[in-house]
N, C-alpha and C positions, 0 to 999 in steps of 0.2 A: 795607727801603730800604738796610740796610748790605751786605746780600749783593749787591745790585745794584752798589752802589759798588765793592766789592772786585772784582767781575767786570769792570767798565770800566776800572779802573785798570790792567789788564793791556794796554790798547791804548796804543800810542806817540802815537797821535793825541790822546789826552786827558791825556798827562802834563805836569804843571805848571800845570794849571787850578786856579784858587782854589776854595773851598768853594762859593761862590754859583754859579759857572759850572758846576761839576760837578754840583750839584744840578739845574740845568735840564737837563743832559744825561741824568741818570738818570731824571728824571720823564718824559722823551720815549720811553722804551724800552718795548717789549712783550716778553713772555716766551714761550718756546715750548718744548715738551717733546716729543720723538719717541721712540718704541718702537723696539727693535731690528728692522731691515729696513724702517722707515717712511722715506718720501722726504721730504726737505726741499722740493726742488723738482725739476722735470724739464728736460732739455734742450730748448731751444725756447721755454720759458715766458718771459714777460716779466720782465726783471730789474729791480726798483725797490726793492730792500730790501738793506740790509747787515747781516750776521749775525756775532755774536761767539759762539764756542763757550765755553760756561762749564764744562760737564763732558761726558765722552763722547767718542765718536769718529764721524767722518763719512768716508765714501769717495766720492771724486769720479770719476765715470765718464762718458766720452764715447763716443757711438756714431759710427762711421764710416759713410760713404756705402755702403759694402760689407756693412753689417750686423754689424760687428765691434765689440765693446765694448773700450775702452782704459781702464785704470785709471790716472788722472792722479796722484792722491796720496791720502794718509790725512791728516786733520787733526784736531786735538785742542784741549784746553782753552787758551784764550789767542790762538787763531788766528781769522782773519776771513776772511769770503767776501763778495763782491759789492761791493768798493769803488769799482769803475768805475761802477756805478749811481748814484752820488752826482752825477755830472756829466751823465750822460744816460741815458734809458731804452734797453734793448737786449734781446735774447734771450739766455737762459742758454746758455753754450756747453757745458755738461756738466750731469749729474744728481748731486745729492748724497743718499746714502743713509746712514742711521745703522747703525753696526756694532754699537751697544749703545745702551742708554738714554742719550739725550743732551738736555742742556739749553742754550738759547741765549738771548742777548739781541737783539733785533731793532730796527732803526730803518728807517723809511721814507724814501725821497727827500724826501718832503715835509716830513717832521719835521727833517731836517738842514737844508733850506733855511730853515725858520723859525728854527733855532739859529743859523745863519751870519748871518742877518739881524740877530739879536739880538747876536751877538758875532762880528765880522769875522775875529778872531784864529784861529778855528777853520778857516777857509779855508786860511789860511797853513800851520796844522799838517797838515791833509789833504794839501795839495799836497806838503809835504816828506816826509811818510810815504810817499805813493804814488811819489814820486821815488826814494827809497831802496829800495823794494820793486822798481821796475822796474831799478834798477841791479843789484840782488842776483840778479834772475831772469837778466838778460843775462850776467852773470858765470857763473852756474851752467850755462847753455846753452853758453857758450864752452867750459867745462871738460869737460862730457859729451861734446861732439862729438869730442874726441880720445880718448877713454878705450875701453879694451876692455870687454868684457861683464863680465869678472871684476872690474875696477875699479867699473864701473857698479853691480853688485850689492853689492860691499863698501861703496861710498859710500851707497847705499840703505840698507843694513842699519845702518850706523853713525848715519845720520840718524834712523832710526826707534827706534834703541836709545837715542838721546839725548832723543828726545821721548816715548816710551812705555816705556822701559826699567826693569827692576827689578833691582837688584844682588843677585847670588848669590855663592857662594864662587868658583866656577869662571869666573864672566863676568857677562853681562848678558842676562836673559831680555827678548826683545821682545814685550810684551803686546798684540800685534795680530794676529789670525787673518788670514794671507795665504797664498795657495797659490802653487805654482810659476808656474802661468800668470798670476796677478796680478802677481806679480814680474816676469815677462817683459813683460807690458803696461806696466809702469811704466817699464822700462828700455829698451824698444823691441827686444827680442830674442825668439827663439823659446824656447818652453817646453823644448824638448829641449836648447838651449844652456845655458839656465839650470839645468836639471836636472844637467848635465854639470859646470857650474861649481860647484853646491853639493856635488855628490859630491867633487870635488877639494878644496874647502874642508874638509869634514868630515874627509876623509882627513888632511890636514895639521894639524888640530886647530884650526881657526880658528872654524869654525860647527858648531852641533849642533842637536839637536831636544829639547825638553822637553815632551811632550805635543803640543798643538796650536800651540806657539809655537817659533820659532827662538831660538836662544842664541848670542851672540857671546862666545867664549872670551877671557880675559885676554890681551892681546898688547900690550905697551907701544909697539912699533914701528908696528903698524897703527893704533892708536889715534891716535899722533902725526900719521901721514899723512891718515887719513880723517876725524878728527874736526873 
């Protein structure tokens, strides 16, 4: 029970709930564990569950009509999938696959409806949370639209470093396995262009590799701009 509560407290939706309210939420969850390479769900499946990542990482993949796969994002502990399914059932717009062993807390739409009927203040929290998330998404889209490929790559690497980074003497190791093609998909550029940008960043001492991971070197000016 304690581990579940600690997991759920990471969600802004549930911040501020008293002990009894929180106990009701916690008892309504189910747990799920994925092995590396296992899919949580597939694009096109019915979406009627909200997922909170407790540990591990998931890669979000979208297949285009032309058969191309686009990496939309990588998410980790404390992040949420499927919030919009709380309001109406729909098809999944992408697939989610585990990059490593991953543990999740899961709520079905039906479970949330029961909770909201018991405590209407939850509905207000959910609406507020989703509104803030929508605003942040729109802000990021506006910023990305005017950025060069180099700026997009740097912003992506700094975001991944902030979420999955491990500090070392020379900088931050981004402990997520990601290929040049996956980086290209995530920023909407060609692999050739991304390879050229990474080469330039390595030459000026901003980015390096440590085994299978990228490393962001210490640079106060870049950190202030992209963090």
